[in-house]
N, C-alpha and C positions, 0 to 999 in steps of 0.2 A: 421953564428956561430959567438960567441963570443971569445974574446981570450983564455979563456980556454976548448974550444974544444965543448962547450953547444951549443944546438939547442934553439932556442926560440920556448918555446912549444906552442903558439897559430898556427903555420903555420906546415902545411903540407909537404910532400916531394917535393911538386910542388909549394913551397912559398905561398900557398891559406890559408887565414884565416881559423881558425877551433876552434870550442869550445873543450877544452880540457876534454878527456874521464876521468873521477873520479871515475866511478863504481867499478873499482877492489882496488880500494884504501880502507884503514881500517879504521874506524871512530874512531878519536881519539880527547881529549880536544884540543883546539884552541883559541889563543888569540893573538890580537894586539893594540899596544900603539902607539897613534900618537899625535904630538904636532904642534900647530901653533900658531900665532898671528896676531894681528891686532894692529898698531900702530895711535895714535890719538893726538890730540890738549888735554893738560891739562884738559880744560873745557869739555871737551866732557867725559874723562874719571869720572872728578867729576858729571857729571849729570847722568853717568851710577850707580856710587856707592851712590847717593841720591836718584835714582829711579824717577828722575824728567826728562825721555827723553817724549817727548809728545806722542809717539805711546805705551808706556807701559813699561813693565818690560824687558829690553833686555837681561839680562842674562836669565832669564826662558824661553822668549821666542827664544833665541839661543839653548838653552837646547834641547827644544822638536823639534825643526827644525831637528838639526843633528839627532836625535834619529831616527826620522820618514825617515830623508834621508837614515841611515845604512839600514833601512828596506827595502828599495827601490833602492840599488846600482846597484841589478841585471837587473834592468827595464833602469839605466841610462849608464853603460856601456856595450857595446856591447859584449862582451864574458865573462863576468863575470857571472857564474854561480848565479840563484837564491837561497838565500840560507834562512834558519828559523833559524836564529841567537836568540842565548839563552840571551844575555844579551848586552847591550850598555850604557857605562856611561861616561858623559862628566862634566868635572870639569873646572873650570874658575879661572884665579889667575889676579884679578884687582890691576893694576900698576898705576902711577901716570900719564904713557903717554900711554897705552897700555893694553889690555887684552890678558892674555895667555890662551891659549884652550887646555885641553887636552882630547882625545878621546879612550876609550877602547872598543873592541867589543871583545865577547866570543861567542864560538859554540862548540858543539860536533857532529863533521861530517867528512866527506872526503876531504874538501877544505878548506884554511885558510881564514881569515878576515882581511886581509890587507887594502884591498879596501873598505870594509865597513868602518873601523875604518878613514881611508883617507877622505871617503866621510862625513862622521858625522862631524869630526872637520872641513872640507872647508865649509860644509853647515852652521855650527854655525856660523863661521868669516864670510860667505855672510849674514848671518841674521842680527849680530852686526851693519855690515855696510850698510844694508837697514835699520834699525830701527833707525842709527844714522846719516845718510846723510842728513839730514833736517839741523843739525847744522855744520855737519865737512864731506865737500866731498873730502878733502885730506886724509881721512885715507888709510893705506896700509896694505895689507893682507901680510904677509910674512912667511918664514921659515915654511911651512907646511911638515911634513918628520917623516916617520917611526920610533920611538923609538926602539920596542921591538915586536918580533913576538917569540910566542912558539907554538909548537906543529908540526905535519907532518913528512915526510922525511926528510926535510932539517932541523929540527931540532930547536935550539934556535938563533936567531939574535938579538944582541943588540948594540944600536948604543953608540959610546963613545965620549961623548961631553964634 
């Protein structure tokens, strides 16, 4: 149990792992928004901005990879429900020494999409690393975090920054 007396939902009474039964929950609109970043040399950011990375358009490859990964989250994380998500949006902000990523996932279902948004952002960041590692192996992925979650029994969560 945690400090609030709540039990972890993926453990049964004997502390064995289980998939949470969401069958009795009501379908509601749900959304999650996640941010993260990858820091790099200014020269690497300039190559991305000029679309001069040898492997191709870095941000579009990362966008597609993130969307594809969000759709496969249930295959990647053992106790995560496979979801039929309705939308995934990924946006990038290119700065002089980093790329900031924001991923949002939406669904109308019985369980949330936080894991899908986290997966989308993380895989987008990893794709940027993969596309640029030939020119900058010192890149650092950091600060992947849930910014906002809406819907379901627990209501709204919004990170204050």
